[in-house]
C-alpha positions in Angstrom: 8.2 6.7 9.0 5.8 3.7 9.5 5.2 3.6 13.3 6.7 3.9 16.7 6.2 2.6 20.2 7.6 3.4 23.7 10.9 2.0 24.7 12.2 2.5 28.3 11.3 5.6 30.2 11.8 8.3 27.6 12.7 6.7 24.4 10.8 5.3 21.4 11.5 2.6 18.9 10.9 4.1 15.4 10.1 1.8 12.5 11.2 3.1 9.2 11.0 2.1 5.5 14.2 2.6 3.6 14.5 2.0 -0.2 17.9 0.5 0.2 17.7 -1.3 3.6 14.1 -2.2 3.8 12.4 -2.0 7.2 14.5 -0.5 9.9 14.0 -0.6 13.7 15.7 2.4 15.3 15.6 4.1 18.6 15.1 7.8 19.3 16.6 8.7 22.6 14.6 11.0 24.9 12.0 11.7 22.3 9.2 11.4 24.8 10.6 14.2 27.0 8.9 17.6 26.7 12.2 19.2 25.6 13.1 16.6 23.0 15.3 18.0 20.2 13.4 15.9 17.7 10.1 17.5 18.5 7.3 16.4 16.1 9.6 15.4 13.3 9.2 11.7 14.0 5.5 11.2 13.2 3.9 8.4 11.1 3.5 9.2 7.4 6.5 11.6 7.5 9.2 11.4 4.8 12.4 12.1 6.7 16.2 12.2 6.2 18.1 10.6 9.1 21.6 10.2 10.5 21.9 6.9 12.4 24.6 5.7 14.8 25.1 1.9 14.4 24.3 0.0 17.6 24.5 -3.7 18.6 20.7 -4.3 18.4 19.1 -1.0 17.3 20.6 1.9 15.4 20.2 5.3 17.2 18.8 8.3 15.5 21.2 11.2 16.0 19.8 13.7 13.5 16.5 14.1 11.7 15.1 16.5 9.1 11.7 16.5 7.4 11.6 16.1 3.6 7.8 16.0 3.3 5.4 16.2 6.2 2.2 15.5 4.2 0.3 18.0 6.4 -2.9 17.8 4.4 -3.2 14.0 5.1 -3.3 14.7 8.8 -6.0 17.3 8.5 -8.7 14.9 7.3 -9.8 11.7 9.1 -10.6 9.8 5.8 -7.1 10.6 4.5 -5.6 9.5 7.8 -7.4 6.2 7.6 -6.3 5.7 4.0 -2.7 6.6 4.8 -2.8 4.2 7.8 -3.9 1.4 5.6 -1.0 2.1 3.1 1.6 2.3 5.9 0.3 -0.9 7.6 0.6 -2.8 4.4 4.1 -1.5 3.8 5.0 -2.5 7.3 3.7 -6.1 6.8 5.3 -6.5 3.4 8.8 -5.0 3.9 11.5 -7.2 5.3 14.5 -6.0 7.4 17.7 -5.9 5.5 16.1 -6.3 2.1 16.0 -3.4 -0.4 12.4 -2.3 -1.2 12.7 0.4 -3.9 9.4 -0.4 -5.5 7.5 -0.6 -2.3 9.1 2.7 -1.0 8.2 4.5 -4.3 4.6 3.1 -4.2 4.1 4.3 -0.6 5.7 7.7 -1.3 3.5 8.3 -4.3 0.4 7.1 -2.5 1.0 9.5 0.3 1.7 12.3 -2.2 -1.6 11.6 -4.0 -3.4 11.7 -0.7 -1.8 15.0 0.3 -2.4 16.7 -3.1 -6.1 16.1 -3.5 -9.3 14.8 -1.9 -9.4 11.0 -1.3 -10.3 9.2 -4.5 -12.6 6.2 -3.6 -10.4 3.8 -5.6 -7.0 5.1 -4.4 -6.6 2.5 -1.6 -7.8 -0.4 -3.8 -5.2 0.7 -6.4 -2.5 0.8 -3.8 -3.4 -2.7 -2.5 -3.3 -4.2 -5.9 0.0 -2.6 -6.8 1.4 -3.9 -3.5 0.1 -7.3 -4.3 1.9 -7.2 -7.6 5.2 -6.2 -5.9 5.1 -9.4 -3.8 3.8 -11.6 -6.6 0.2 -12.3 -5.6 -1.7 -9.8 -7.7 -4.9 -11.3 -9.4 -5.0 -11.5 -13.2 -7.2 -8.7 -14.4 -6.4 -8.3 -18.1 -6.5 -12.0 -19.2 -8.2 -15.2 -18.2 -6.4 -16.8 -15.2 -7.3 -20.2 -16.7 -6.4 -20.1 -20.4 -4.9 -16.7 -21.0 -7.4 -15.3 -23.4 -8.1 -11.6 -23.3 -11.8 -11.4 -24.3 -15.1 -12.6 -22.9 -13.9 -12.0 -19.3 -17.1 -11.9 -17.4 -16.3 -13.7 -14.2 -14.0 -13.5 -11.3 -12.6 -16.6 -9.5 -10.7 -16.4 -6.2 -9.6 -20.0 -6.7 -8.2 -19.3 -10.1 -6.6 -16.1 -9.1 -8.4 -13.5 -11.2 -10.9 -13.0 -14.0 -11.9 -16.0 -16.1 -13.8 -16.5 -19.3 -17.0 -18.5 -19.7 -15.1 -21.6 -20.8 -12.9 -21.6 -17.6 -15.8 -20.8 -15.2 -15.9 -22.9 -12.1 -18.1 -23.4 -9.0 -17.7 -20.3 -6.8 -16.8 -17.9 -9.6 -18.6 -14.6 -9.6 -20.6 -13.3 -12.6 -20.9 -9.5 -13.0 -24.2 -9.3 -14.7 -24.7 -7.0 -17.7 -21.1 -5.8 -17.7 -17.6 -6.9 -18.8 -14.8 -7.5 -16.4 -12.3 -6.1 -18.8 -12.9 -2.8 -17.0 -11.1 -4.4 -14.1 -8.0 -4.2 -16.2 -7.8 -0.5 -15.4 -6.8 -1.7 -12.0 -4.0 -3.7 -13.4 -0.9 -3.2 -11.2 1.9 -1.0 -12.4 4.0 0.0 -9.4 5.9 2.6 -11.4 2.7 4.8 -11.7 1.2 6.8 -8.9 -1.9 5.1 -7.5 -4.0 8.2 -8.1 -3.8 7.7 -11.8 -5.7 4.4 -11.7 -9.4 4.6 -12.6 -12.1 2.0 -12.9 -15.1 1.5 -15.0 -18.8 1.0 -14.1 -18.4 -2.7 -13.4 -17.4 -2.0 -9.8 -21.0 -1.2 -8.8 -22.7 -4.0 -10.6 -24.4 -7.0 -9.0 -22.4 -10.1 -9.0 -23.9 -13.6 -8.8 -22.3 -16.8 -7.8 -21.8 -19.5 -10.5 -22.3 -22.3 -8.0 -24.9 -24.7 -9.1 -25.5 -23.1 -12.5 
């Protein structure tokens, strides 16, 4: 479940991510009442199994069971913020009526990683890069975005769309002094792998200088 919002006096519109149908907008009848039969089963971040009744505008949820609640995510504020970022990105990227198998698996594995261990400082960055790869806008991190070579990658250019070599450097590219941006290749997107497996090298904490005017 991605999010929900009030609908009418006692109902809620529940926005879901389905691997086969993409983003779904459904309605949960009476869920805001104290004696709602759905209880707390329709909460953000929850992996659920639903039975839907097809409606003219919105499908109605008739049954719901929890597959994974990710309870550990909800017990820590940092994890909640990280999970919120992942869910928000999935909500923005997913389209209604379009299958989103890779995005669904990425979000599911990201939430599992959050639930299983303490928040890794690079988990959300990894998730965002993998999501960017799914929609086709990931930066080049393992080869020069200008010429394609895979060595001497010491700069990053937003204009070029990734790391660049010295020969392809341009105004505005960033130089990571004393390091090699090949370490950024460890962030290279692979949506089949859980985000928690991605690690980065020491380049991340280095000082970067603009190439403008040099």
